[in-house]
C-alpha positions, 0 to 999 in steps of 0.5 A, spaced: 335 535 450 334 538 455 339 542 459 339 539 465 341 532 461 347 535 458 349 537 464 349 531 467 353 529 460 358 534 461 359 533 469 360 525 468 364 526 462 368 530 467 369 525 472 370 519 467 375 523 464 379 525 470 379 517 472 381 515 465 387 520 466 388 518 473 389 510 471 392 512 464 398 517 465 400 516 472 407 514 471 410 508 474 416 506 478 422 506 472 417 511 467 420 517 470 422 521 476 417 521 480 416 528 484 409 528 486 410 530 494 403 526 495 399 532 491 396 527 487 393 524 494 391 531 496 388 533 490 383 527 490 382 527 496 380 535 496 376 534 490 372 528 492 370 531 499 368 539 497 365 537 491 360 532 495 359 537 500 359 542 495 353 539 491 349 536 498 349 543 501 346 545 494 341 540 494 339 541 502 339 550 502 336 554 498 338 558 492 341 564 494 346 566 488 342 571 484 336 568 489 336 563 485 335 566 478 334 561 472 339 564 469 345 561 473 344 554 471 346 556 463 351 560 465 355 554 469 353 549 463 357 553 459 363 554 463 363 546 464 363 545 457 369 550 456 372 548 462 372 541 458 375 543 452 381 547 455 383 541 460 382 537 454 386 540 449 392 542 454 392 534 456 392 532 449 397 538 447 402 534 452 400 528 449 406 522 453 409 528 457 402 529 461 402 524 467 397 524 473 403 525 477 409 530 477 414 526 474 419 528 469 421 524 463 427 523 460 424 525 453 420 532 455 421 538 454 418 545 455 412 546 453 410 553 450 406 553 444 398 552 444 394 554 449 402 554 453 402 560 450 398 564 455 398 560 461 403 555 464 398 550 467 392 550 462 390 544 465 389 546 472 386 553 469 380 548 466 379 544 472 379 551 477 373 553 471 369 546 473 369 547 480 367 554 479 361 550 474 359 546 479 360 551 485 355 555 480 350 550 478 348 549 485 346 557 485 348 557 493 354 561 495 356 556 501 356 551 496 360 554 491 365 556 496 365 549 498 367 547 492 372 553 489 376 554 496 379 547 498 380 545 491 384 552 489 388 551 495 389 544 494 391 546 487 395 551 488 400 546 492 400 540 487 403 547 482 408 550 487 409 541 486 410 541 480 413 549 478 419 546 482 419 539 479 420 543 472 424 548 475 430 544 478 429 539 470 429 545 466 433 551 469 434 557 465 429 555 460 423 553 465 425 561 470 425 564 462 417 560 461 416 563 467 417 570 468 413 571 460 407 566 461 402 567 467 400 561 472 393 561 471 390 566 467 392 569 462 396 576 463 393 576 470 395 570 475 
């Protein structure tokens, strides 16, 4: 199987999984207290526009990342594979507590095991790594920036909204968890 085919499979598996997450896990009225503040809409809009523009730039401009070095694409392939493993593990670990929109369910608790021992938002860590992998795959610095910067900004807004809801719902327990666990990168941020 060619590297290009593996990339396409992983990329489209990611796209399909994000659509499935949106459809299957989105909390509807009466299913929990929704506190999304339009962050889901903002995030999806920014992701679609940034990735579309970034891929277009990568396909229509010369390869500037390390002068288009051959090894950049296999590195991006490894990154997207790790990113999907992290994202999907986090989503599956949360199970019914995971929702596409920011919503607090009556039976929900603060999850502190598995990947959540290392970062508070491992599904978003995986998502950021997906964006970086897609940008790197284009082998163009501008394309990488167009994909990573806006999506990271939208994700930071999303995290702000989510953490406000979690602090309100879980109070001191979430505050204590926040003090000892980084947001996205273990030991760093």
